[in-house]
PAKE-839546 format. One record per residue (C-alpha): residue in one letter; y, x, z. Coordinates in steps of 0.02 Angstrom, whole numbers, plus 50000, padded with zeros to 5 digits. Example, Ala and Ser with C-alpha at 12.3 -4.5 7.8 and 13.67 -1.06 7.14 Angstrom:
// residues 2
a497755061550390s499475068450357
// end
This chain:
// residues 577
x502354782546763x501374798646790x502844806046883x502934791046999x501054792147031x501164810447075x502644807147188x501634793747279x500184805847304x501364818847377x502134806147495x500444799747553x499824817547582x501404821947678x501304806347785x499454809647819x499824827747868x501224822147982x500094809248063x498704822148089x499954834248164x500604821048283x498824816448333x498404834748364x499994837248464x499554821948569x497794828448595x498434845548644x499704837548760x498354827248843x497254842648862x498704852648936x499044838249054x497224838149111x497244857049135x498824855749240x497934842449345x496444854249366x497614868149423x498394856349550x496684850449609x496184868549645x497794871549743x497564855149836x495774859749880x496284876949941x497634869250053x496354857450129x495144871750163x496514882550239x497174868150343x495434865050413x495154883350458x496874884850538x496794868550634x496774870950824x495714855250836x494244862550740x494334880650804x493524887250646x494624902550623x493154914250654x492524909650479x493904920550405x492824935250460x491274929050368x490914929450182x490454913150099x489884917949926x488454923049814x488124941649808x487764949049637x486874965849625x487874975849496x486344985949446x485034972349424x486134957049405x485084947949534x485954936349657x485714932649841x486454919649957x487814925350075x488544908450119x488814912350303x489904897150333x488344886750309x487314896450436x487114889050610x487744901050745x488224915750634x488514932750713x490314936450766x491024950250876x491654938051007x489914932551058x490364916551152x491384909051011x490784891350980x489924893250811x488734878650832x488894867850675x488474852550778x490024854250887x491194863350767x491034853750607x491874853750439x492444837150370x491004826850302x490734828450116x491364812550030x489694810249942x488714811350105x488084822750243x486744830350130x488054841650049x489014856250122x490904855150134x491834863550048x490584871649928x489694855649877x487994864349891x486474853749932x485904857050112x484074853750073x484094864049912x485454877449931x484724887849790x485074874049665x486504879349552x487094861349535x488504857249655x489364841149703x491244843549710x492314835149844x493294820849768x495134820449812x495884803849863x497624796549847x498544780449888x498794767549752x500274755949725x499544743249846x499404756349983x497514757449971x496514773449965x495814777449794x494914791949711x495794788649546x497344798849515x497874787049374x497154775049247x497224781549068x496804768948930x495814758449054x494824773949106x495114781949276x495624799949302x494724807749451x495124824649531x493974835249638x493754852949704x492434864849769x492484881949851x491624894249736x491764909149853x492674917349997x492584935950035x493344946150176x494134961350093x494674970950248x495124968750431x495904981150553x495364976650729x496694987650809x498104979150715x497264962150710x497594959150526x496674959350362x496464951350191x495264939150109x495104931149939x494684913149894x494024906149731x494284887349724x493844876549576x494794860949524x493954848049411x494594832949314x493404818849262x493694803049163x492704788349227x491844776149111x491544757549130x489704760649168x490154772449312x489754788449220x491004802749216x491534814949082x492294831649132x493884834649035x494614849949123x494134863549246x495144877549325x494644891849441x496024897949555x495954915049640x497104916749789x497294931149913x497564927550097x498284937450242x497264935450402x498004937850574x497194937550745x498244932250892x498024926951072x498844910151084x499074908751274x499114919951429x497504911951492x496574919951345x497234937751373x496064950251454x496844955551620x495204963951668x494194972651533x492784985051540x491114990551472x490174994551632x490724982451766x490164981351946x491254968552034x491354963352214x492184946652256x493584946252127x494974933552103x496214932651959x497824924552020x498704916451872x498214916151689x497004928251610x495154931851588x493934946351595x493364954351431x491634961851443x491364975451312x489564974351252x488534975751093x487244962951147x487514944351141x487144936351311x485814922951315x486974911351410x488864911751408x489064902451572x489234910851742x489154928551672x490044936051823x489644925551978x490824935852087x492334932051978x493464917051994x495214911851939x496504902152040x498314896352020x498074895251834x498454884051686x496664886551625x495414872351639x493544872651669x493324872151480x494234888751460x493154904451471x493314916051619x492214929951550x492294934051364x490984946051292x491684956351148x490854969051034x492444979151012x493234994651087x494564994351221x496384997051170x496935014851205x498505022251282x499305023951110x500065006951152x501125015651284x501885030051186x503665023151180x504825036351109x503565049751161x504665059251285x503625071651388x504005079351557x504165098051523x504265113551629x506115117751660x505785136351644x504775135151483x505545126251335x504435112551265x502935116551376x502215101551469x502335101651657x500705097951749x500805089751921x499605091052068x499745080552228x498655083752380x499065079752563x497415085152640x497255099952755x497585116552667x495785121852691x495115107352586x496555104952463x496375108252279x496515126752238x498325129652186x498465147852235x499655154452368x501305151152280x501385132552323x500805124652486x501795108352470x501005091452439x501735091052263x501525106452154x501765109451969x501295122151838x501655124951655x500265118751543x499915136251477x499795144851648x498855143151813x500325148251923x500935133952034x502685131352103x503585118652209x504545107152089x506425104052108x506375085852166x507445075452286x506195074552428x504545083952449x504035072752593x504045086352726x504135077452892x504305060052813x502745059052705x503835051552568x504015060252401x505485054652295x505645059052112x507265053752028x507485050351843x508505066051812x507135077051887x505825072551758x505875072451568x507515081751582x507575085451395x507995067151362x508735057751509x509085042551399x507275040551343x506395023751360x504855032051434x504355047651530x502595054151507x502055063451664x500465073851662x499425074051822x497895084951843x497555080052022x498105067352151x497245065452319x498335056352445x497945047152606x499585048052702x500975051252575x501995038852475x502585044052302x504075034952225x504585038252044x506255031351985x506045019851834x507895018051790x508655030451669x510375038451658x511095023251568x510395011251699x509125005251572x507285003951612x506395020451589x504535016951598x503335029451677x501645034251603x500505045051709x499275053951595x497715061551672x497325079451619x496065092551671x496435106151798x496135124451760x494435123551848x493105111151794x492895097951932x491165093451996x491565078552108x492865064852109x494475070752187x494395088952135x495405086451976x495675075751824x495745060651938x496835050552057x496255045952232x497435035552341x496875028652508x497425024552685x499315024452708x499685032652541x500565023752400x501035026852217x502355016352132x503945016052030x505605011352107x507155004552020x508285015552127x508035031152232x509295039252349x509065053652471x509585043452624x508485027852612x506655023652589x506405016652414x505605000052376x504144998552257x504484989652093x503474974152051x503364976051862x501674983051806x502334987351633x503445000751712x501985011051780x500545014951663x499085025751716x498165031951563x496495040651543x496335056251437x495555055451264x495245074151261x494225076651420x492505083151372x491325068251368x489885079651420x490665079951594x490415061351611x488975056151720x487725043151660x488055033451820x489515021851792x490375025151958x490105043851975x491175051451837x492075066351915x493545065551794x494615052351710x494485041951869x495755031751968x495185027152143x496235016452259x496185002852392x497254990552488x499064990952434x499065009252385x499435004952203x500504989152215x500964986652031x500244995651880x499394993851713x497805004251711x497485009451530x495855018651564x494895015951401x494005032751423x493925032451612x493415023751772x494315012851899x493555012952073x493965002352225x493595010552393x494104995352495x494784977752479x496224978852355x497714969052290x498544973752125x499934966452021x499454970951845x498014973551725x496434984151725x495714990151559x494385003351594x492765009951524x491985007451696x492574996351838x491704999552003x492134989052156x490714995252267x490684977852346x492554978052385x493634962752358x494944962952220x496424951152209x497234953852039x498914945452012x499204942751826x500844933451842x502484935651934x502534917251988x500884908552022x501784892152060x502234890651876x500484894351811x499724882451938x500904868051897x500344855051771x502174852151726x502514869951666x502824872351480x501954885451374x503554895851366x503784895251555x502004901551580x502264915651454x503894920751538x503004924551702x501474932651625x501314951551647x500444953651480x501904945851386x503144956051489x502184971651440x502054966851256x503944964651251x504354980051354x503274991351244x503744982651082x501954979351029x502514968950881x503084984950795x501344992150824x500564976350751x499594974350913x499324955950949x498334956951109x496584959051180x495484944851239x494954928351163x495764928850993x496214915350869x496164919350684x497414911750565x497634913350377x499274913850281x499574914950094x499574933150041x500794942449931x499684943049776x499974931149631x498784916649602x497714917949446x496974903149352x495514902949232x495394887249128x493804880249055
// end
């Protein structure tokens, strides 16, 4: 009897323990299920935030550059608001970006317009620590929208999210890329019959993001860019805009340059024509190619310096008595000039021809030839430089301005290019001794670059009077070129037409007219039936980006940029509460 009683007690205890274990396992399983839901709610919320920032319809990509978080002082522990997404018209480096929260809005918070999306902070009391998360919706079995993810024992399961913080970690303006970090919270509530809610799970997800800036269309590329700009009547033919380098936000972003207009373009009246930017100009490092330099044949590895001057001998640049030709050269480490061994010096014809195998002779198969010019002052001489290499492949030409042996005091004495009258400077796909070459029409094959090493103390405070680092031309004297003059000046001395792009510290038209052709076929950019790819295919900026392989340099353009975010390489981390 006693044995049977003891056996019963043991069985009851075992059954009770098993039941408790099963109940605990069920409870743990339910909790784990809720936590998994909270994790998914945080991921879902992040995707909605990212989709909103990346959407071309909202144009909110500039927010990637602004923190949206609470700053904590590590020394005192005090906090301060730094929720810049919630500030009307925050400061950005592209001053005319539409940052007005009345025209560029986030989705409306589900609870009402009194709360910020996606943080859930109260607009009238932002310092209040209490937030109202954004409830996620789904579609029920009847195809109706519902906020309940499921019904559990007659009680609804509701998911929501809120952005706890976003911080910009880094951003390289030259490469147009950076990193940011999001903290998004997912919450799970169980609803009661009386409408109250009980929080059953919470998860905080930390996710790193790669940020990229890009220029999404030729109409948003800067085909004219400068810091100090004095334009005469100027017309951009094709797609492109003017970037104005400034550190002050203009009071009004409309009609900033009354003399500038754009024709034969895919741009509309809603697209900007002038784009103020608080950012430096791209430099000539974009045009290094394989880095092949033109060197002095008689001195191994020493750069050859060119000087061109067709004025009367009495007023020409001082090049000694050893060279009286229009084109003279010297080794970089000497001041002795000689007549270079080229196909045609222009004696009697006023045409100078320079073939590919007469320059950069150390590497005739190079993809670029860097020529160094200390002086060019031409009014009646045409200079043709062959842009096809020994393998019949394109061999691009970069003319780098350098200083002469004597410090110049006025424009045209050295460290500058002056082309006027009947003169001309261009590349040619083919040069032969018997015929007059034809100028090429591809600006990416002739780059004129300012010097980064010229002493800045020589620069004048007047934008159009710098004696060095200056390119001055008019008419059709420079038919096709890309002027990469980030440290220099571009001057027009008469009405001018140019196929190409002008990026210069100073642009001085002196009242002269400029017709800048930014595309090889204006019929395509002017047609409403042209596709985006067709417009890109005739755009000089895209031709140049491809020819100089800017993707490898991580250079994504200069002008009106669009910022996009992509999931970074770091692993997501979840904190569960």
